[in-house]
C-alpha positions in Angstrom: 0.0 0.0 0.0 1.5 3.3 -1.0 0.7 6.7 0.5 0.8 10.0 -1.2 3.2 12.8 0.0 0.4 14.6 1.9 -0.5 11.5 3.9 3.2 10.7 4.6 3.6 14.2 6.1 0.4 13.9 8.1 1.0 10.4 9.7 3.8 11.5 12.1 1.7 14.4 13.4 -1.3 12.1 13.8 0.8 9.5 15.6 2.0 12.2 18.1 -1.6 13.3 18.5 -2.8 9.8 19.3 0.0 9.4 21.9 -1.1 12.6 23.6 -4.7 11.6 23.6 -3.8 8.1 25.0 -1.6 9.6 27.7 -4.2 12.2 28.6 -6.9 9.6 28.9 -4.7 7.5 31.1 -3.9 10.4 33.4 -7.5 11.7 33.9 -8.5 10.7 37.4 -4.9 10.2 38.5 -3.8 12.2 41.5 -1.8 15.4 40.9 1.3 13.7 42.2 1.1 11.2 39.4 0.7 13.9 36.8 3.9 15.6 38.1 5.8 12.4 37.7 4.9 11.7 34.1 7.9 13.6 32.6 10.4 14.2 35.4 13.7 15.8 34.4 16.6 14.0 36.1 20.3 14.5 35.6 23.4 12.5 36.2 24.1 12.3 39.9 20.5 12.8 41.1 19.5 10.5 43.9 16.1 8.9 43.0 14.0 5.9 43.8 13.6 3.2 41.1 10.8 0.6 40.9 12.8 -2.6 41.3 11.3 -6.0 42.1 7.9 -4.4 43.1 9.5 -2.0 45.6 10.9 1.5 45.5 14.6 1.5 46.0 17.0 4.4 46.4 19.7 4.8 43.7 21.7 7.4 41.8 21.5 8.2 38.1 24.8 7.2 36.5 24.1 8.2 32.9 21.2 9.3 30.6 20.3 8.7 27.0 17.2 10.7 25.9 14.3 9.4 28.0 16.3 6.5 29.6 18.4 6.6 32.8 21.1 4.3 33.8 20.9 3.3 37.5 22.6 0.7 39.8 20.3 -1.8 41.5 20.8 -3.1 45.1 22.4 -6.3 43.8 25.1 -4.3 42.1 23.9 -4.7 38.5 23.0 -1.7 36.3 20.2 -1.1 33.9 18.4 1.4 31.8 15.0 2.7 33.2 12.4 4.9 31.7 11.3 8.1 33.5 8.1 6.4 34.6 10.1 3.9 36.6 11.8 6.6 38.6 10.6 9.1 41.2 12.1 11.9 43.2 12.7 11.2 46.8 10.1 12.9 48.9 10.8 14.6 52.2 9.3 13.0 55.3 7.4 16.2 56.0 6.2 18.9 53.5 8.3 22.0 53.3 11.7 20.3 54.0 14.6 20.6 51.7 17.6 18.3 51.3 20.5 19.2 53.7 23.0 21.5 52.0 25.0 24.7 52.6 26.3 25.6 56.0 25.0 22.5 57.8 27.4 20.3 55.9 30.3 19.1 58.0 31.3 16.9 61.0 29.7 17.6 64.3 30.5 16.2 67.8 30.1 16.9 71.5 32.9 18.0 73.7 33.6 14.3 74.6 33.5 13.3 70.9 30.4 11.2 71.3 28.2 11.2 69.4 29.6 12.4 66.1 27.5 13.1 63.1 28.8 13.7 59.6 26.3 15.7 57.4 26.8 15.6 53.6 24.5 16.7 50.8 21.2 15.0 51.6 22.8 12.3 53.8 24.1 12.0 57.3 25.8 9.2 59.3 25.9 8.9 63.1 29.0 7.4 64.6 30.0 6.0 61.2 26.8 3.9 60.8 25.0 3.6 57.4 23.9 7.0 56.0 20.3 8.1 56.5 18.5 10.9 54.7 19.2 14.5 55.9 16.5 17.1 55.6 16.3 20.7 56.9 13.7 23.4 57.3 12.4 26.0 59.9 15.8 26.1 61.6 16.0 22.3 62.2 17.8 19.3 60.8 15.9 16.1 60.4 17.7 12.7 60.1 15.3 10.3 58.5 15.6 6.5 57.9 13.9 5.6 54.6 10.7 3.6 55.3 10.3 4.9 58.8 7.6 7.3 60.0 8.4 11.0 60.3 7.7 11.0 64.0 10.7 8.7 64.4 13.2 11.2 62.9 16.1 12.6 64.9 15.3 16.3 65.0 18.1 18.8 65.8 17.7 22.5 66.2 20.2 24.7 64.4 21.4 27.3 67.0 22.5 30.8 66.0 26.2 29.9 66.5 25.8 27.0 64.0 25.9 24.3 66.6 23.1 21.6 66.8 20.9 21.1 69.8 20.1 17.4 69.9 18.3 15.1 72.4 21.8 13.9 73.4 23.1 17.5 74.0 24.9 20.2 72.0 27.0 19.2 69.0 29.5 21.7 67.6 30.8 21.8 64.1 34.4 20.4 63.9 35.1 20.5 60.2 33.3 21.5 57.0 33.8 18.1 55.4 
């Protein structure tokens, strides 16, 4: 079956139109959060969650190729995922942002215990595995993924830059 030049020019436009109609019909009735996640823009180095073996797992984007993102899975293998299989990490409470800026560094008490190392979006207490680090309203929140927000370790940022914790005051020792 041959198509004339006018039909050949029109088919790609119609194909795109049908895709838009299909996607639009699939998203009607979806919550607003789902609409926001349809076409996320991730970049190399972003920490995201990937749908892996029916569970959302944290990973980092290693490379990208148009609408596909290369990620590392928990078992150490890597794979290419489409945007719909990834999502941004959500803070445990609305209004929080990932730890950054002047809170990044190593903190400890006068005795050296406990010590907390805060990095961009992560923190470790006494060298244990890193947990999420969020901040907002003059406080730092250490959050273990999968736990409830009321289980977070909450520390107040004092005017001198030290952290007021349930275990006492922690002073900044280094910026790294």
